C-alpha angles and dihedrals in degrees: 000000000000118000086209084088088067117097101234118206140196127238100222096221082079091076112016096144093056091047090050091052100041115003101177094039091053092047088053091053092051091051095047090055090060104259115139106187139048135201114206125208130209171267099095135180088270094050124117111278093233091054092050091051092051091048093051089055091050104045097072087060090051095049101242138077110202132085139148106036092342096245097313123125116244095254093048091048090052091049090053092050092048091048090060099036096250132141129199107208096164141036136184114233130173118256094240091059093047089052096047108026109030091136092059091045088054091049090059092041093054092055097042100037099244113163101171124053117182150149128260093213145351110259110256093237090060095060109047092126143351092283088057090054091050090054089047090055090055089049092050092052091048094048090045091054090049092050091050091056087062094045094257134121122227119217140182121220111210122233127183101286131079097053099096119083119263114191089343094309130103105225095213090054089049090053092050093048099043104039117085106257089213093055104032121049129177138232111209117216106197094199096055092044089054091047089054092048093249124145107234093195092053093049092049094047093050094047110045113184094012098096110054091159133052136185113217113212135147133215121220092214132002109275134164132189118275088217134017096301090244104132139050094249090063092049093048091051088064098046091091088064094059110111139169118286109275095019095086143061102263117111094239095163091054094042093049092046090054090043091057090049091048096052106263106162104178127045117192123188111220131183103165115243093330116187093213098050099156095056091041093052094043097047091047094048092049089054097044097044092055098051116119112203 
């Protein structure tokens, strides 16, 4: 089986500056390289006002201003995607918005073809201890049920935290075991699992059907968090080790082979806010499209 038959996608946080400056032109470049799917990130017009305010304070530090659909109405965005043969099966949305505005999320999803709506991370204030994680599990199940009513599927994208024991329990394992597998799916980020010392292949093998989405990243040399991976300073310390797919030390062929067996449906390349997005996307696609699994 050749994984070249897979429609690889791009998580758009890879190239937010280019999208802010020339949305359609950047979408065209992604399509011409051979990618077929996109994963958008928020906030959006329908996002919680507090989240939008926080984002507006952060973007000057990141070097770009746009997010969501980069100022384009839903219908126009869909027309641009259709023009270049792209689909957007998944989006990242903040948890507050999913709790408060699921109807508006669904309105956008119906126009743009989103099927999966999920969060990039659990807010830090929700996970101070094991009790916080238990409350988060209840929230996930509730949000998942709300998404299902609108024909959507909720998912959680793992970051670096939640893999160290708390009171003898690994929080990520607790989430997997106590969220409803029909209501709460997962998006596996291979870089953050590696940073936390977690075996992506083992997790995928033990949880078939639970991870329909996967972020493809590579790591230039093997690195793990000095702490529990629970705060942005730890994440940022590892950003210099992000590298193009195939240029690093992660066993991407093995991980992707197991991912296909375990039911992953959508593979999104991500190299967070990379300044050289064209070379990163092209080098990664050349590697991925030639894999024989």
